[in-house]
C-alpha positions in Angstrom: 203.2 -58.0 2.7 199.8 -56.4 2.5 198.1 -54.0 4.8 196.3 -56.7 6.8 199.2 -59.0 7.6 202.6 -59.0 9.1 205.1 -61.4 7.7 207.1 -63.1 10.5 209.1 -66.2 11.0 209.5 -68.4 14.1 211.5 -71.5 15.1 211.3 -74.4 17.5 214.9 -75.4 18.6 215.5 -78.7 20.3 218.8 -79.9 21.8 220.2 -83.4 21.2 218.8 -84.5 24.5 215.2 -83.4 23.6 215.1 -80.1 25.5 213.6 -76.9 24.0 215.5 -73.7 23.6 213.5 -70.6 24.5 214.3 -66.9 24.6 213.6 -65.0 27.8 212.3 -61.7 26.7 213.7 -58.4 28.2 211.8 -57.1 31.2 210.9 -53.9 29.5 207.5 -52.3 29.3 208.3 -51.2 25.8 207.8 -54.7 24.4 205.0 -57.2 24.4 205.1 -59.9 27.1 208.1 -58.6 29.0 210.0 -61.2 31.1 208.2 -64.1 29.4 209.9 -67.1 27.8 209.1 -67.3 24.1 210.1 -69.0 20.8 212.6 -67.1 18.8 210.8 -65.2 16.1 210.9 -61.9 14.1 209.8 -59.9 11.2 210.8 -60.9 7.7 212.7 -58.1 6.0 212.0 -57.1 2.4 213.6 -59.6 -0.1 214.3 -62.1 2.8 213.0 -65.6 2.8 211.3 -67.0 6.0 214.3 -69.3 6.4 216.8 -66.4 6.0 214.8 -64.4 8.5 214.8 -67.0 11.2 218.5 -67.7 10.8 219.2 -64.0 11.2 216.9 -63.9 14.3 218.6 -66.9 15.9 222.0 -65.2 15.5 220.7 -61.9 16.8 219.0 -63.4 19.9 221.5 -66.2 20.8 224.9 -64.6 20.0 226.4 -62.4 22.7 229.6 -61.9 24.6 229.0 -65.1 26.6 228.2 -67.5 23.8 230.5 -66.1 21.1 229.7 -67.5 17.7 226.9 -69.9 17.1 227.1 -73.3 15.4 224.0 -75.3 14.5 223.1 -78.0 12.1 221.3 -77.3 8.9 217.7 -76.2 9.7 214.7 -77.9 8.1 212.2 -75.5 6.7 208.7 -76.9 7.2 206.7 -74.3 5.3 204.6 -71.2 5.7 201.2 -70.5 7.1 199.0 -68.0 5.3 
């Protein structure tokens, strides 16, 4: 990462019946776009690939006391935008 960019990863998740999975952001003034629906995304940590980053983010955002563990099919990495 250089001083002019932030490396981040995002994902579009679809269900078997063609619906999209979105995250509803917390309703906190401490974050950007509070309360909005959004794609799951996050910063890429040092020594982490974009695919590893988004898998981590999916687990962080979608795993909670209600859902328990997550299971999903193998993701397809479509590439990076510079």
